[in-house]
N, C-alpha and C positions, 0 to 999 in steps of 0.2 A: 505494499498500500505506500502511496506516496507520502510526502510531508504534508502537502496540502489537503488529501484526504483525509489523514491522522491528525489534524489540526481542527479539519472540519466536524468530524467526529467525536473530538473533544469538548469542542463547543456545544454541538446537540447533545453532548451528555451532561453538560451544565446546565443548558436551559431548560433540559426534560426531566432530569432527576427530581423537581419541586412535584411536579404533575405524578411521579411515580410513588412520593411518599403518600401518608395519608392525606384528605383534604384538610383544609383550614375550615375552623367552624365559624359559622356567621356572627357567632356572637363575639369573637375573637377578634373580627375584622371590626365591627362595631365599638369594641371597648378600645382599640389603639385609634381608631377616629376619634373617638371623645377624648384620649389622652392629646394628642395633636392640637383640635379645636381648641380645649382649654388647658393652657400650660399651668403649673401649680406656681404661685406666689412666692415670690424669694423673702425672706427676711432682710436682706442687707440691704435694702432698696433705701436712698435716703428719705429723711423727712421733709416734707413740704417746705417747712422754714429754714431749710437748711441748703436746697437745692438749688445749685448754680446751672447756668443753662449748659453748660456743656454736659452736667450728669444728667438733666432731661432729657438732652439730644441724647445721649448715650443708652439711658432708660427705654426711651421711645423706641431708638433703632432695634434694641433687642426684642421689644414686642411685637415689633412688625416685621422681623425673619420668621420667614417660617421652616420652621425644623429642616432638614435635608433627608431626603427618602431614598432608599436604597431602591434603583429600579432596576435591578439586572435579574429579577426574576417575577412573572406575574403573579401575584396574591390572589389563587384561586379558590373559592368555596362552592362547593357543590351539593345540591340538594335535591333529591328525589322527590316529587311531586306529583300525585295522583296516582296515575299506573306505575308499572315501570318503566315506561318508556319516554316519561317527561321530566324533565329535568331544568331546576334553576340554576344557572349558573352567577355567582356573584365574583365579579371581577374591582380588586381594589384598585384605586389612584389613576383611573384610566378614564381619558376623553372619548366623548361622542365621536371622535375621528379614528381610534383604535377600534373602538367596539364595533364602527359601521366596517370596517376592513376586516374585521375576526368575522365578523357575522356572514361575508360575500364568501369567505373560505370555508365555514363551516358549511354552509348551504351545497357548496361544490365537493363535500365529501359524503362515499357511498352510506346507505344506512339514513339519511338525516332527512325526516319527512316535512319540519317545520322549526325555522330558527329566525327571532326576533330578540330584539334588544328594547331596554328602557333605560336612561341616564337622568336622575334628577341630582338635586344639590345637597339632597338629605340622607339617601343610601348608595352604597356602592353602587355603580352599573350592574342590571341582571339582565343576563340571556337568559331566553326562554328556548330549550331544542327539545323537540319531541324527534324521536325516532322510530325506525320499524322494530328495533328489536333485536336487530343482526351484528349489531357491533356496541363494544363497549363505549360509555361517556368519554372515558380517558383517552381512548383509541381514536375517536372523532375529533376530539381539541388537538391532540399531539399532530393529527394530521392537518388540520387548519393551518398550525403553527410553524408544522414544514413547508408548508405550501408558500405561505407567507415569507419564509426565509427564501424562498427559492425564487420569488420575486424581487426582493432585497440585492439577492445575487447578482440578480439581471441587469438591476437598476446599475449597479456598481461596475458591472464590466461595461455596461452601455458609457459611464462617466468617465472613465478609464479609457477608453478607446476615440474620445474625441481630441482633438488636435488644437491645443489653445497658442 
């Protein structure tokens, strides 16, 4: 196997190892979002009477900066709904752009009857997927992510071939 194929296999293993583990519980996702949205107050904040403008500016910048997030993996929670072929897939920290793209790839996978998503600011984005029962939901999601990776690789090759 060439070095490039080995490197791609290593990246695939890294990306998909999270899907091979047990699913993240939806309650864990909600708790983590709550912790990010409501940071704890620190006791070392200066009192209002002794606050200089520099201290106030630093305090405001600390409150306004959003905690850094690790986007190495998609954080996904899978819930089985109704029949054994209906699933809700909760995807944490993703916009409607990625969700729309992911849904188009899920719909191309064999065994998927219906797929749609809903994205609100109150809850993590949710995909509803109905399958025909011939394939496992994790395998369907893995295939959709691999299709996305193939598209991205093709875009990278197209950009590399441009002569500027």
